N, C-alpha and C positions, 0 to 999 in steps of 0.2 A: 503494500500500499504506500503510495506516494505522500510524503509529508507535505502539509500546506507551506506555502512560500512564506507566510507570515504566521507568527504566534503571539499569544497573549504575553508569553515569556519575553518576547522581543520588546514589548512596551515596557514592561517592568525593568528589564536590563538597561534600556536606554534612559528611561525617565524616572525610575523607582527611587533612586538615591535623592534626587532633587525633591521628590514628593515627600520622602521621609523628613528631610530637613525643614521643609515648608510647613509640615503638619505634624511635627514631632509631639506636640502636646495632646493631640486628639487621636492618635492612632492606638488601638488596643494591642495587647500582647498577641492576641489570636491573628489580628491583621498583620502585624509585623512578621509573625511566623509564616503566614501564607505568602506574603511577598518574597521573603527569602527562600522558601521552598520552590516557588515557581521559578525564581531567578536561577537557582542552582540545579534544577531538574535536568538531568542528562547532560551534565557538564563535568569537567575534570574535577570540580570541587567535591562531587560525591564519589569519585572513583569509578571503576568499572572493569572491563575485561577486554582482551584482545581475542578476536575470532578469526579463524582460517577455514576456507573452504576444503573440504576433504577430496574435492576433485581438481579444481583449477588452482588451488593454493592462494586465491585472493584473500587478502586480509582487510579487516576493518576494526575500528574502535567502537565499542558500544558502552556509553556511560550509563551509570545507574540512575533510576527514576527516584523521585522524591516521595511518590506514593501519597501525596497529600490529596484529600478528597476534593479540594477546590481547583486542583491542577487540571488543565484542559487535556494533558497528555497521558494521565495516570488513571483513566477510569475504565479502559477497555477490558482488562482482566477481572477487575472487581465487578463490573457489570455482568460479565459472562458467568462468574461464579455465582452471583446472586440468581441469575436466570436458572442455572443448574439446580440450585437449592429449591427454587420455586416449582421446578418441573414436576416433582412428585406430589405436589399439592394441588395441581389442576384437577377440577371436577368436570364430569360430563354434563355441563349445563350451560346456560347463557351467562355471559359476563357483561357487566356495565362499567362505564367510566363516568364517575360523578365528580364534579369540580365545585368546590366551595371557596368563595372569596369574600372580602370584606369591603365596605365603602371606604372612600378616601379619607373621611374623618377618622375612622378607625385605624386605617393604615398609617395615618400621621402619629397616633399614639403608639402603634407598634414600632414605628421608626425610632422612637426614643426609649422603648421598653421591649426590645425585640424578644428576648427569651421568654418573658412572662406572657406576651401576647401570642407568640408561637405555641406555647403550651395550652393557652385558652382555645386557640384555634383548633388544635388536635382534640381537645376535650369536648368542646361544644359540637364539633363535627361527628365525632364517634357516638356521642349520646344521641344527637339527632338521628343519625341512620339507624342506631339499634332500637331507639324508642318507637320511631314510626314503623319500622319493619316488624316489631313485636306486637304492635296493635293489630287485633283481629280485623279491624275495619280496613286495613291496608294489606298486610301480608300474614301476620300472625305467626312469625317464625324467628328463631335466632339465626341471624346472618353472620357471616365472617367476611373480613375485608382487610386490605392494607391501604395506608395513606402516605403519600409522598409530598413533603413540603417543597414548594418553590416559592422564592421571594422576589422574583424578577419578572419584568416584562420584556419584550423583544428590544426595547430601547435601553435596557439595563436599569431602568428606574424601579424604585421599591414598589412591589406589587405582591404581598403575601397572599398565597393561596394553596389549597390542598388538592391533589389529584387522588381520588379514591377508586379502587378497583374492586368490584363487588360481584361475586357469583350471584345469579339471578334465582335466589331461593334460600331456603335455610331449614333448620331442624324445628319440627314441632314442639311445643312446650313440653310434651312428655318424652320427646326424643325417639318416638316410634316411627315417624314418617318424615319424608323430605317434602317440603311445601314449595312448589315452584311459583314464581311470578308469572304474569301474563306474558305471551310471546311479544318481545319487543318493547316491553314496558316494565320499569322497575318499581319506582315509587313517584308520587306526585311531587314535582320539584317546587311547586307553590307551597305545599304542606312542609316539605323539608326546609324552605327558605325561612318560613315564619317561626318554626321552632328553633332553627339554628340562630336567627336573630335574637329571639328571646333568651336562649341559653347564653349566648356570647355576651350580651350586654349584662346579663346577671353576674357572670363570672368576672367580668371586667369591673363591675361596681364592687364586687367583694374584694378583688385585688387592690382597689383603691382604698377601701376601708381598712385593709390589712397593712397599708403603707408600702406596698410592693411596686407602686408606679412613681415614676419621677418625670417631672415636666420642666422644660426650660425653653428659652428662645421664644418662638412664636406661640407656644403652648403654656407658657409660664403661669398664666392666669388659671389654668385648670388645677393648680394646687389647692384652690378653694373648692370645697365639696359642692357648693351650689353652682359654681361655673362649670364644674366637671359634669354634674348631672344635666345641666342645661345643654351642654355641648353633646352629650349622648342623646338627648331628646331629638336632636335634628335627624337621627337616623332611625328612630323608633317606628315611624309611619312609613318608611321607604322600603321598597322591595329590595332585599339583599339578593345578590346574584348567586344562585345555585343552578347549575345546568348539568343535564345528562347527555353525554355524546351518544351517537348511534351505537347499538350493541356491537360487540365484536363478532366476527364471522364464525369464531370457534374458539375453544380453549387455547389452542396452540398460538393463535393470533394475539391472545392476550400478552404473552410474554415477549413475543416479537415486538409488539407495539410499546408495551409498558417499559421494557428494557431501555427504551430511549428516554424515558422520564427519570428513572430511579437514580441514575448516577450522572445526570447532566449537570453542568456547571452553568454560570450565568450567561457565558457566550462561548461558542465553539471557535476554534482557530479558523475554520474554513469560511467564516462570515467576515473575517478581516479582509479589507481591500487595500489599505495603504497606511503606513506609519512614517510620516515625514514632517519636518519642520514644526515639531511640537504638537502635531494633530494625529488623530486615529480616525480612520474612515472604515465603516462596516455596513454590511447589509442587515436590514430588519424588515419584518412584516408589520404594516400598519393596520392593525385589526379595526381601527375606527374608519378605515377607508377600504373596507371589503378585503383585507389581507393582502393588499397590494405590496409588492417588493420595493422597497425604497432604500436610499443611502443616507446615512447619518454621519456627520463629521463633528467630533468633539475634540476639545484640547485634550492633550495627553493627561493633564491634571484631572480633568473632569472624568475622562474614561476610567483612570485608576480609582478615583473617588466612588464612582458608580459600581465598579467591580467589587470594591471592598465593602459595599453596603451589604453584600450577600454572604460574607464570611460568617460561619456559625462557630460558636464557642466549642472548644474541645470537649468531646464526650457527648455533645447534643445529638440526639437520635432523629434524623430527618425522614426515616422510614419506620412507621409503627403499625402493629398488627392488632386486630380487635376481633371480638366475638369467637366464633369457633377457630379463627386463625390466631387468636392470642397465644402468646408464647407458652403459658403455663399448661393449657390442656390441648395444645394443637394436635399432637400425635393421636390422642384418643378420639378427639372430635372429628378429625379428618377420616380416620378409620370408620367411625359411625357413618358419615356422610357417604363414603364410598360404598359401603354395604347397602344403605338405603337406595342409592342411585344404581345398584347392580353393576358396579365396577369391579374389575379384577384387582387383587391385592398387587401393590407396587413393590418391588424389591428395593431394599435400602441401597443407596448409592455410597460406596465406600470411598473415602477420601485417601488418595494415594500421594505419596511424597515425591511429586514430579518436579523436575526443573520448570520454572515458570514459563519458559518458551514452549516446552512440551505440552504444559497444561493449557496454555493459551490456544495452541493448535487444536488440541482435543476438544476444546469447548466451542471454538469459533470456526474451525475449518481453515483459518488463515494461518500461514506459517511465518514465524519470526526467524526461522533458521534456514530458509532457502537462500542459496547463493544469489545475489543480485546481478552477478556477472555472467555465469555460465548457465544458470537456471536449473542445473542438474544436481549439483552437490548440495551439502548441508554445512552450515557454518559451525565449527567446533571451537570451543573455548581453548586457547592455547597459552594464555597468560592472564594476569590480573593487574589492575592499576589501583594503587593505593589512593584514598581520598586526598585531595589537595587542601592544606590548611586554609582556613578563612578567617579573616580578622573579625568578622561581624558575628555577634553572638545572639542575634534576635530569635533564633529557634530554641534557645535554652528554656 
């Protein structure tokens, strides 16, 4: 696979140090770590190895990856391994993709209180789906699903939302039947939207009363409870955006499609068009204009600022599992679902201690070891390169 001509790493290597100096007081440790990791990724700083073709003797140097989850170059293997793990969890039923997002006023609070608001987003979304699905007037079943947090729009601006992938049915309350939803229809998005709005605002108000929210700059006045409640009231009568995309064609298409969401970062390298004279140019889809492909040009400073908006704190889980896919009872619940759906038992996948290149090829079908010159041989490691000392300690 050909590498893109331009990479996000090029922006950070060229303009990152000036950005650090200009914004030294406002950058978090997590943001500094991400910047440093991306700059060092696949460079001599991290060390690497020398490979030689076993046929034509061509040699190349392969530097080590940073493996940071925000790096545009380090997600392929993680994505492939995640898809492999989910393969055994697929059920022979419809699957739906439901997206939950929040109004701009709430996103503004989230911008200043990211981790608290992200947790509320997960909690309100999961309770909404499970509550409405359990109601006999709608489905009357215990459902299972996973949710993936995205915090960006195509223009890299702050836009927190959850992508939820839900099998089209669930377990009856007594666990003896599989209850399927109607063909092509999961749950009413209007009903989901209103409960989601109610729960989210309720949890946000509780977070305020518990002293978990901080406000500054344009939102400083919200430190007063009356002003905060008045601000929330602007959103109480508005329809919040919850939408269900067209059902997947089949269970296998779920992973092929969702794999593009689970380990995505704010912008991929192949969207970059130009990096020059202190500016970054990239492609984006303008969904307010029918999804038209457009070009955006930002100063390097603004591009880096927007990219860093989406850095998550270390240890924060951006993929979470609920209902019968919840981690605690997943194995038992999935076995119960498969039996009720008349599915054959699936053999457990044994994890083998493979070299990462062999593992990548086994999972994706793409080879990292094929010789780029003769196309016949395989690249074999014939030497190692020690990491090159770096004076910066931002990753500590």
